[in-house]
N, C-alpha and C positions, 0 to 999 in steps of 0.2 A: 484216485485210481489212475487218471491220466498221467500224473507225475511219475508213478511207478513204471508205467509202460515206457515213458520217455527215458527214464533212467536205465531201464533194461536195454532199450535200443542203443543208447549211447555207450553202454558197457560192451555190447556185442560189437559195435563198430570200432571201438577202441581196441578190442582184442584182435579183430581182423587186421587193423592197421599195424599192429605191433607183432603179428605172427612172424616167426622166423622162417627163413628159407629152408628148403629140404636139406637134411643132413647127408653128408657123404663120408665114405671111409677115409680114415687117416692111415697112411702107410709108414711102416718102419723103413728107414733108409738102408736096406740091405744092398748087397752087391748088384743084384739084378736091377733094382730101382736106380742105382747110380749109373749103370750101363745104359739104360734106356732113357733116362731123364724124366723130369716131372711132366712135361707136356704129353709124352707117350703114355705115362702112367695114368694121367687124367683121362686119356682116350680109352685106356683099358678099363678104368672105372666106369666110364659111360657105357662101354660095350657090355660089361657085366650087369649093370643096372638095366639096360635094354633087354638083355637075355632074361633076367629075372622077371621083368614086366611081361615079356612074351609068354613065359610059362605061368603067368599069374601067381607068382610066389608071394605077393603081398595081399593083404586083406583090403577091403574097400572101407577106408576110414570115414568117408562121408556117410555111408549107411550106418556105421557104428555110432557116429556122433548123433545122427538123427534118431536112432533107436534109443540111445541113452537119454537124449533130451525128452523124448516122448514119455519114457518110463518115469523120469524125474518129475515131469509135469503132472502126471496122474497122481503120483505119491504126494507131491506138494499140494495139489488141489484137495486131495482127501484130508491131509493134515490141516490145511487152511480151513476146510469146511468144518472140521471138528472144533477148531478154535473159534471160528465164526459162530457156530451153533452155541458155544458156551458164552461168548460175549454178546450174542444177539444180532450178528450181521453175517449170516450164513454165506450169502452170495459173494460178498466182498472178501471174506476170509478165504473162500475157495479160489477166487481169482488171484488174490495176492499170493497165496501159497503156491498155486500152479505156476504163475509167472516167475516168481522168485526161484523156485526149484529148477524150472526149465532153463532159465537164464544161467544159473550156476552150472548146470550140467553141460550146456552148450559151451560156455566159456572154458570150462575145464577140458572139454573135448577139443576145442580149437587150440588151446595151449599145448595139448599133447599131440596134435595132428602132424607136427613136424617130426615126430618120432617114427622111424621106419618100423614096419611090422617085423617081429622077431624072425619069422621064416624068410622074409625078404632079405634081412640082414645076413642070415646064415648062407643063403643062396649066393649073394654077392661076394661075401667073404670067401666061400669055397671056390668060386670062379676066379677070384684074384689069386688065391693060393695056387691054383692050377696053372696060372700064368707066371708063377715065380715071385709074386709080390706077397708081402706080409701085412695084412690089415691089423691095426692095433685097437681101433675103436671108431666111433663116428662123431663128427662135428658138423 
C-alpha cells in the first residue's frame, strides 16, 4: 500500500515539474503587426489577457481539477471495493482503486491545465481583432 502511495506522489510531482507554461495567442503577420512590431503586439496580448481576467472570462481550472479528482477517487474507490470484495481484501481494493483513479484524474487535469478556457480564448482573440491584430491559434 505504501509503495502505491509513493508512486502516486512521484507521478504527481513529475507532472507538476513538466507542466507547460501558459499558452499565448499566435498572430498572423498582417500589415498592422508589421507596423507596430512584435514588442508592441506582445504588450497588446498582455493587455487583452488582463482585460479577460478582469472580466473573469476564464473558468477556475484549479477548482475543476479538484472536483474531477474527487469524483474519480470516489468512483475508483467503489470499483476497487468491489474487486476487493471479490478477491477477499475489501479495504485494500478500495484504497488502491481510489488512489489510482484520483491520481490519474489529477494528472490528466494538470496536463490540461495549460489550456486556456474556451471563453477566455474567444475574449482575448476578439480583443486582439479589435486592435487590428489577427490571432491564428495558441501556443
